[in-house]
N, C-alpha and C positions, 0 to 999 in steps of 0.2 A: 493489518499485517504488522509483523514484528521485524525489526531489522538491527543489524550490527554493522559497524564499520569494518572494512577489511584493513589490512596493514597499509595498503595504498591509500584508502579513504581517510584513515586517521592522520596520515602524513600530510594530506591536503585538506584537513578539516576546516580551515578558514575559507575554503571555496564552497563549503556545503550550503550556505544560504543561497548562493546563486544556482547551484544544482537543484535545490529544492524548488526554487521559482520555476526552473525549467520543467521539473516533474509536474508541478501544479498546472503549468500551461498545457502539458500533454493530456493530463486528466480532464481539464476543463474543455479542451478541444474535442475530446471524446464524449462530452456532455455530462461529465462527472464533477465531483467536488471532493476535496480532501482536507483533513486536519492532521497536523503533525504534532506529536508530543515527544520531547526528549525525555528519556527515562534513565534511572540509575538501577543497576542490577544486571540480570541476565541479558537484557536487551538494551541497546543504545537509543532506540527510538521506537515509537508505535505510530502508525499512520492509519487513520480511519478513512476509508475510501468508499464512496458511493459512485457507481458507474453503471450505465445502462447495460453494457454488454461485457460479460466475463472475458470474451476474446480480446476486447480492447485493453482490458487491464493486463492480461497476459502479455500482449505485445509491448506494452509500456514497461512492464517489469523486466522483460527480456532485454529491452533497450537499455534501461538504466543499470541492470545487472551486468551487462556486457562491458560497461565502462570500468568496472573493477573496483568501485569505491564502497559498495555495500553488498550485503547478502540478506535476502529477505525470506521469511516464512509467512505464508499466507493462511488465512482461515476465513472461510465463507461464513457469514452470519446472517440471520434473519431477524427482523424486528419482532417484538412481542406479538403484534397483530398478525404479521405474516406467518409466524410460527403457529399461532392458534388456528389459522385457516388450514395449515398443513396437518396439524395434529388431529383436527376434527373432520377432515375430508374423508369420504368413503375410500376404503382401501381397494385397489384393483384386484 
């Protein structure tokens, strides 16, 4: 997922490391893992998240989004092996 600070989030940017720990805890509690990268350019950060259930990720994103510090854009991705299975499976 791609993310940007809101005006509120950038004003409280020094609190971000603690908020990120909280986010990681929610993801791990749901059986997932995440890696965060701070970026320069259009996006302020990129998070790679692997989580068993999309519904859990949506709930987590709604929770952290409601705090008002970030806005995210998500993108579902498949590994090369997962994609190959989808691409070569018989079409219904």
